[in-house]
Structures are given as structure tokens and as C-alpha cells.
N, C-alpha and C positions, 0 to 999 in steps of 0.2 A: 142926162142923169149924172154928169160929173165924173169923178174918179172911179176907176174900177179897182177891185180889191181881190187878192188871193184868199178866198174864204177857207180853202183847205188848210191854210197855215194855222188856223185856229182850232183844227180838229184835235181831239184828245184820244179818241178811241174809248173803249168801255172802262178802262182804269182811269179814275179821275183824280186820285191823289195818294201819294205815299205819305202815310202819317208817321210811322215809326219803324226803326230798326231796333232789334232787341239783342243785346249781348250781355251775358252774365259776367260779373266782376267779383273778385274775392274780398275786396277792401273798399268800403264806401269812403273812407277818409282820403285815400289816394285818388279815387274817382272825383271827389269834390275838388281836390287840388288841381287835377288835370282839366276836367271839363268845365268847371266854374271859374276857378282862379286863373288858370292858364289859358284855356280856349276862350273864356269870356262869355260862356253860355249861361242860361238861366234855369234854375230848378223850378219845375212846376210847383207853384205854391198851393195848389188845390188838391192834388191827388198824389198818392204814394209819398207821403211826407215822413215816413218812419226811417229806420236804419237798415231795413232788409231789402229795400228797392228804392230806386231814384229814377224819376222821369225828367229828362233835360230838354228844354225847348231850344230849337234852332229854327227861327222863323216860323213857318207853318208846320214844321215836322218836329219829331222828337227822337232821342235815343233812350231806350228803356234799359235799366241795369239792375236786375235782381242780383242778390248776393249768392253766388255759387262759384264753382270752379270756372276760371275765365274761358270765354269763347272768343274766337278770332275769325273774322270774315276772311274768306279765301280770295282776297283782292283788296280793294280800297274804296273809300267813300269820298266823293267830291263835294266840297262845301264852298259856300260863298259867304264872306263876311265883309263888313264895310271898310276895314282898315287893317292892312297887313302889317304895317309898321307897329301899330299898337299891339297886334297879336305877338309879334316877335318879342316886344318888351315884356309882355306878360309871361311868355314861355321861358324867357331868361330868368324871370323872378322865381319860378317854381322849379327850375332846373336842379338846384341843390337838394330839395326835398324829394325829388324823384330820381336821384342819382343811382339808386340800387335797383332800378326797374328797367324795362325795355324802352323807356321814354327817350325820344330823340326828335330833333327837328333840323331842317335844312331849308334855307331861303334861296330861291333862284329868281330869275328875272320876272316871272309872271305868277309865281305861287310860292307857298310855304308847304313843304312836305313834313308831316308830323306823325309820330308813332306814339300811341298811348302806352301807359305803363305795362300793358299785357300784350302788346304787339299789333293791335288794330291800326291800320294805316289810313291817313287822311291826306288828301291834296286840297289845299285851301286857296281859293282864288279871290281876288277883288271883284267887285261888280263889273260886268262886261256885257256888251250887247249879246254875246252868245248865250247868256243866262237871262235874257229878257229884262224885266224890271226888277229882278230879285237882287236885293243887297244883303240878305241874310237868309240862308236856307240850305237844305240838302238838295244839291243839283242832280246828283246821280250816285248810284252804287254800282261799282264795276266788279264783276265776279270772274275769276280765272276758271276756265272750263277745259276739259280734255279735247284733244284734236278730233275734228270730225263731228262735233256736237252742236255747234252754233246754229246751223241751219235748222236742225230739228227743234232746238230750244225756241228759235224764233217762231216756227210753225206752231209749237205748243201754245205760246201766248196768243198768237193770232187766231188759232182754231178753237182753243178752249176758252180763253178769256175775251176774245174779240178785241184784243189790244191793237193799237197802231204799232207796227213793226217795220224796221228798216234793216237791211243787211249791208255789210261792207266786205266785199271780196269773199263772201261765204264763210268767213272766219270770225266775224264780229256781228252779234245781234244786238240791236238797240230797241228797247221796249219803252214806249211812252207810258209813264205811270203817274202822270199829272201835268199840270202846266209848268213847262220848263223843268221837268223831272224825268229821269230815265233810269232803267236798269240796263247795264251794258254787260253782255256775256262775251268775253274775249278768249279765244282759244290759245292755249299755251302748251309747250312741250315739257314744262316743269312737272315734277312729281308733286301732286297736290296732297295735302294732309286729309285725313278722314274727316267727314262732316261731323261737326261737334254740337249741332242742335240750335245754332243761332237762327233767328227768324226775322221776318219783316212783315209789315201790315199795310195793306192798301184798301181803298174804297172803290167799289164798282157801281156803275149805273144799273146794268142788267145783272142782278144778283142771282136769280134762279137759273138762268141759262148756263153759266159756267158750272154751277153746282150739279146740274143734270148731266153735263158732259163729263165732269170728274167722277160722279157717282157711277155712271155706266161703265167706267173704266176701272172701278175699284180703288180710286185714288183719294177719297175723302178719309182723313185720319181723325177728325174730330168734328162732331156736330155740336158746336159750342153753345149756341142759343138761337133764338129766332133771327138774330141779326148777323150771325157770324158762323163761319166754318173754317176748317184748316185742311191743307194738303201739303205733302212733302215732296214726293217724286215728280220730277219734270221728265216727261216721256215723249218719244216721237209719237205724234198723234195718229200716224198711219200704221206703225208697226207695234206700238206699245213698248218698245225698248226703253229702258231707263237710261237717261242721259246725265242727270245731275240731281243732287239732293239739296233742297232749300225749303224750309218750312214757310208757307204762305198763310198768313192770317187774313182772311178775306171778309170784309165787312160791307154791309149795305149802306146806302146813303140815308137810310132811316135809322141807323144805329144812333143811340142816344148821345154818343161822343162825337158824332160827325159835325164838323164845322165849328167846334168850340174854340174860343179865343185862347191863344198862347201868348203869355206875357214875355217880352224880350227886353231885358234891362240894357242900359247903355254901360258897357264895362269900362268906358273911359271916365265915368263919373266916380269920384272918391269923396270921402268926407272932407278932404282938404282942398279939393278942386271940384266943387259942386255947382251946377247951373240949374236953377229952377226951370222946369219945363223940358229938360233934356234927359230925364231919368229913363225913358224908354226909347227903343229903336224900332222903327217899322220894318217889316220883312221886305217891303217894296219901295222902290223909288217912285216919285210922282209920275203919273201917266201923262204922256203928251200925245194928244190926238193928231 
């Protein structure tokens, strides 16, 4: 029969894709300077094209930014982009215009740490085998959580969402939320700010099962439509104790937006240095069997 393979390495669990993270921002101009000009991402040209919301493509995922009081994730987001040197050049270009904000960046050996104008933190990596074939995308979102909660959070995703979960020393829960995508819940002794309402959205294969288990615990906060519901409280599935707050926008794989194409421009292209055929960047490197 030839070679043997570890088939379990390709298991995703029930959560099949992290589509977006949603954080509100007070100023679309500064958001454009940071996310498009500085970070080099691409505004969705098809949806939310007005001045009160902006959807920004990052590979197969997005960040959504309605205009309101700023929201800040209690942790950081891990990103993969093709070229860290070009990223630093772009960030230096916008540094002056963002001088009176919380914007900052630091380059280390293996990544660039970036803070957005309102305090959201990003760790940006070059493509690497740990991220599989991904050369542009959201690799993970890491949340800081109170001591003693990581194990219960892991069980919440395992028992309620039927997600693939792994634990590190009972203080870090890793939740598979798609191919080479994770939520990481890491315990900390830091005093955490109050939850400000930011949310994330993922797709699930079994849509009705998690809904039933959430509903019987009184955790459904919105019955959005036929293809979507929401919940906020993460609880210990055995005791019902609330462990953390994070709004989940849960969508079925039959949702009309599932699997739509996200355009990702090549930020190294300019009107003075333009190469025909290089206007877009693929989220993935070529696959080698």
C-alpha cells in the first residue's frame, strides 16, 4: 500500500473556519492609515464600503470595524504576512500620521509586534512550517483569562461546540477554529479590563448541536436568522459557572457568505513600481504533495 499517513493530523473538529474578528473604531481615516497603508491589508471591495464600517481582508479572514467607541481585545492576534521587511517599511511610513495615538511597533528576530491606534496588539510572523501553507492570514487569537479558568474553557469548546481542544499544563487551552487557526486562552495574574463587547465569528459543520446545548443552558443571546446565532458567556459545562465573556457569532456552512472569495492585494505594488500579474497575493503557498 506504500506510505502510511497520520490522518488525525488533518482533523479540524466541528469549528471549520474563523472568518472575522470585530472591533469597533472611532475614526475610519486612522483605521485606513493603519490597516491598509501600514499593515498592507485590503478593504473588502464588495461589502461595507461606506464610512461607518469597514471590512478588511487578511487572507481567508477579516477584521470588521464599525464606527463606535474603540474596543480592545484582552490579548493579541497572531498574523502571518509574506514579507516582514516590507511591513516595517510601511509602518515607518505611517508613523508620523499616527503619532498622537497608541500606535507602536517593534521588530524582533522572528516577528514584528504592532499596536493599533487604539491599543489592539498584533504579533506578525513570516510564513513558517508551524503555520502550514499560510502566507497571509489570521493564525490565532490569544485571550488572557483569569487563573483557574483555562481547563473549563477548553471543556466548554469541546463539550458545547465539539471542537478539537488541547491543553498545556492546564493553564493554556488551544481551540482549533479552522485549518491552521486557533483560539488560545492563556491564564494570567494580570488585572483584566472589563469586557467591552468585541466579538468573533466562526463557521461550524454541526450547527444545530451546539445551538441545542447552548439553549438548554440559557446561553443563546441572539437568534440572528436561519443561518446564525450568538452567545457570550463561556461557562464550565459541568457546573455552569461563568468563566469568561466573549461574543461568538456562530454561522452554519450553508450561510450565504460562507466560502466567498476575499481579494488580497499585493501591498508592494505601487504606481511607480508596478508589475503586471502581481497585483494580488494568494493566502497560501503552493502545495507540495
